[in-house]
C-alpha positions as CSV (number, residue, x, y, z in Angstrom):
1,M,-51.4,-6.2,25.5
2,I,-49.2,-4.0,27.7
3,W,-46.3,-6.5,27.6
4,I,-46.5,-6.6,23.7
5,L,-46.4,-2.7,23.6
6,A,-43.4,-2.8,26.0
7,L,-41.6,-5.3,23.9
8,I,-42.2,-3.3,20.8
9,V,-40.8,-0.2,22.4
10,V,-37.8,-2.1,23.8
11,L,-37.0,-3.6,20.4
12,G,-37.4,-0.1,18.8
13,V,-34.9,1.5,21.2
14,I,-32.4,-1.3,20.7
15,V,-32.7,-1.9,16.9
16,G,-33.6,1.5,15.9
17,P,-30.4,3.2,16.8
18,S,-28.3,0.6,15.1
19,Y,-30.4,0.9,11.9
20,W,-30.3,4.7,12.0
21,V,-26.5,4.9,12.5
22,S,-25.9,2.5,9.7
23,R,-27.9,4.7,7.4
24,V,-26.5,7.9,8.4
25,L,-22.9,6.7,8.1
26,K,-23.6,5.2,4.7
27,H,-25.3,8.4,3.5
28,H,-22.1,10.4,4.2
29,S,-19.6,7.7,3.1
30,G,-19.4,8.9,-0.5
31,E,-16.1,10.0,-1.8
32,R,-15.4,13.7,-1.7
33,E,-13.1,15.1,-4.4
34,D,-13.1,18.4,-2.6
35,Y,-11.4,16.9,0.4
36,P,-7.6,17.3,0.6
37,G,-7.0,14.0,2.4
38,T,-8.5,10.8,3.8
39,G,-9.6,9.9,7.3
40,G,-6.1,8.5,8.1
41,D,-4.6,11.9,6.9
42,M,-7.0,13.9,9.1
43,A,-6.1,11.5,12.2
44,E,-2.3,12.0,11.5
45,H,-2.8,15.8,11.0
46,L,-4.7,16.2,14.3
47,I,-2.3,14.0,16.2
48,D,0.5,16.3,15.2
49,K,-1.4,19.5,15.7
50,L,-2.5,18.4,19.2
51,G,0.9,17.3,20.1
52,L,-0.1,13.7,20.9
53,E,3.3,12.2,21.1
54,G,3.5,8.4,20.7
55,V,0.1,8.0,19.3
56,Q,0.0,5.8,16.1
57,I,-2.5,5.0,13.4
58,E,-3.3,1.6,12.2
59,E,-5.8,-0.1,10.0
60,S,-8.5,-2.0,12.0
61,P,-10.3,-5.2,10.8
62,G,-12.6,-5.0,13.9
63,G,-14.1,-1.4,14.0
64,D,-12.9,2.0,14.7
65,H,-11.5,2.5,18.2
66,Y,-8.5,4.0,20.3
67,D,-6.5,1.5,22.1
68,P,-5.0,3.2,25.2
69,S,-2.6,0.4,25.9
70,S,-0.7,0.8,22.8
71,K,-1.7,4.4,22.2
72,T,-3.1,3.6,18.8
73,V,-5.9,5.0,16.7
74,R,-7.4,2.1,14.8
75,L,-9.5,2.9,11.8
76,T,-11.3,0.5,9.4
77,K,-10.0,0.6,5.7
78,D,-12.9,2.6,4.4
79,K,-12.1,5.3,7.2
80,L,-8.4,5.1,6.9
81,E,-8.3,5.3,3.1
82,G,-11.6,7.1,2.5
83,R,-12.2,10.7,1.4
84,S,-15.7,11.0,2.9
85,L,-17.3,13.0,5.6
86,T,-17.8,9.9,7.6
87,A,-14.1,9.0,7.4
88,V,-13.1,12.6,8.5
89,V,-15.5,12.7,11.4
90,V,-14.9,9.3,12.7
91,A,-11.1,9.8,12.5
92,A,-11.5,13.2,14.6
93,H,-13.6,11.3,17.2
94,E,-11.0,8.5,17.7
95,V,-8.3,11.2,18.0
96,G,-10.6,12.9,20.6
97,H,-10.1,9.7,22.7
98,A,-6.3,10.0,22.3
99,L,-6.7,13.4,23.7
100,Q,-8.7,12.3,26.7
101,D,-6.0,9.7,27.3
102,Q,-3.1,12.2,27.0
103,R,-4.9,14.6,29.5
104,G,-5.5,11.9,32.0
105,E,-9.2,12.7,32.2
106,A,-10.9,10.8,35.0
107,S,-14.0,9.5,33.0
108,F,-11.6,8.0,30.4
109,K,-9.5,6.3,32.9
110,L,-12.4,4.9,34.8
111,R,-14.0,3.5,31.7
112,S,-10.7,2.0,30.7
113,E,-10.0,0.4,34.0
114,L,-13.5,-1.0,34.2
115,A,-13.3,-2.4,30.7
116,V,-10.0,-4.3,31.6
117,F,-11.7,-5.7,34.8
118,S,-14.9,-6.5,32.8
119,Y,-12.9,-8.4,30.1
120,M,-11.3,-10.6,32.8
121,L,-14.7,-11.3,34.4
122,Q,-16.4,-12.0,31.1
123,K,-13.9,-15.0,30.7
124,I,-15.2,-16.5,34.1
125,A,-18.9,-15.9,33.4
126,P,-19.7,-18.4,30.8
127,A,-17.9,-21.1,32.8
128,A,-19.8,-20.1,35.8
129,L,-23.2,-20.3,34.1
130,I,-22.4,-23.8,32.6
131,A,-21.5,-24.9,36.1
132,V,-24.6,-23.7,37.9
133,P,-26.9,-26.7,37.0
134,L,-24.0,-29.2,37.6
135,L,-23.2,-27.7,40.9
136,A,-26.9,-27.5,41.9
137,V,-27.1,-31.4,41.9
138,W,-24.0,-31.6,44.0
139,N,-24.0,-28.5,46.2
140,P,-26.9,-25.9,45.7
141,A,-25.1,-23.4,48.0
142,I,-22.0,-23.4,45.8
143,S,-24.2,-23.4,42.6
144,R,-25.8,-20.1,44.0
145,W,-22.4,-18.5,44.5
146,A,-21.4,-19.4,40.9
147,L,-24.6,-17.8,39.7
148,I,-23.7,-14.5,41.8
149,A,-20.3,-14.6,40.2
150,A,-21.8,-14.7,36.7
151,I,-24.2,-12.0,37.5
152,G,-21.6,-9.9,39.0
153,S,-19.6,-9.9,35.8
154,M,-22.8,-8.9,33.9
155,L,-23.2,-5.9,36.4
156,I,-19.6,-4.9,35.8
157,S,-20.2,-5.0,32.1
158,T,-23.3,-2.8,32.5
159,L,-21.1,-0.4,34.6
160,V,-18.7,-0.3,31.7
161,S,-21.6,0.5,29.3
162,L,-22.9,3.4,31.4
163,A,-19.4,4.8,31.9
164,T,-18.8,4.7,28.2
165,L,-21.6,7.0,27.5
166,P,-20.2,10.3,28.8
167,V,-16.6,9.3,27.5
168,E,-18.1,8.8,23.9
169,W,-20.2,11.9,24.1
170,D,-17.3,14.0,25.2
171,A,-14.9,12.6,22.5
172,S,-17.5,13.6,19.9
173,F,-19.2,16.9,21.1
174,G,-16.4,18.0,23.6
175,K,-13.4,17.2,21.4
176,A,-14.0,16.2,17.8
177,L,-16.7,18.7,16.9
178,P,-14.9,21.9,18.5
179,I,-11.6,20.7,16.7
180,L,-13.3,20.5,13.3
181,Q,-15.1,23.7,13.9
182,S,-12.0,25.8,15.0
183,G,-9.8,24.3,12.4
184,G,-12.3,25.3,9.6
185,Y,-11.9,21.8,8.0
186,L,-15.5,21.5,7.0
187,S,-18.2,23.8,5.5
188,D,-21.2,24.9,7.6
189,E,-23.4,22.2,5.9
190,D,-20.8,19.6,6.5
191,M,-20.4,20.6,10.1
192,Q,-24.2,20.1,10.5
193,N,-24.0,16.6,9.1
194,A,-21.0,15.9,11.2
195,R,-23.2,16.5,14.2
196,H,-25.8,14.0,12.8
197,I,-23.0,11.4,12.4
198,L,-21.7,11.8,15.9
199,L,-25.2,11.8,17.3
200,A,-26.1,8.6,15.4
201,A,-22.9,6.9,16.7
202,A,-23.6,7.9,20.3
203,M,-27.2,6.3,20.0
204,T,-25.4,2.9,19.5
205,Y,-23.9,3.2,23.0
206,V,-27.2,4.1,24.5
207,A,-28.7,0.9,22.9
208,A,-25.9,-1.1,24.2
209,S,-26.3,0.2,27.8
210,L,-30.0,-0.6,27.7
211,I,-29.3,-4.1,26.5
212,S,-26.8,-4.5,29.2
213,L,-29.3,-3.2,31.8
214,L,-32.0,-5.5,30.7
215,N,-29.8,-8.5,30.7
216,A,-28.5,-7.7,34.2
217,G,-32.0,-7.1,35.3
218,A,-33.3,-10.5,34.0
219,W,-30.5,-12.4,35.8
220,L,-31.0,-10.5,39.0
221,R,-34.7,-11.6,39.1
222,V,-33.4,-15.3,38.5
223,L,-31.2,-14.8,41.6
224,R,-34.1,-13.6,43.8
225,R,-36.0,-16.8,43.2
């Protein structure tokens, strides 16, 4: 019974944030005729206002993000061309990452470096896991090292997830929200809803970190056997 309850709680923590964020973003994605520009216009305006030289804006087919390697704010079409609260807030959030990058903030640099390292290791992990049972027949000692390498890549991925949390929180509540507030871009009601959007988005990273921790923990238990 305890295990069933624990499973329900874990599933709730993992699935709940994703469901909540999709509802919140959708709720505030309606077109606003009272807005003077799109999310892309907001991003362009903030980049100019903050003096973020060399930062570009592009449409993204794979999610909203900031790419530090090319200094590019990438927004999905609905954010780039949409005149909605969600579009404006998400654009400000991604520009917040560009500001972190320009200032050379330590947490942003650490997350970026870990992400590159993690990406390289993730290419190795699947091959290592596939090789484990094959190597176990030939040489158990080598198969164990292959398993250690695979689990190590998962632990690095977990570190990336944990390092991402403060970076995302700062981009939202340390950068985007104060910028929107001081610029007077949104009404008081919209500012309150902007907080809800940013909080909902942050919860997706909390869920991702939890999934990563659970995954790494499960494989560590395998290694101890």
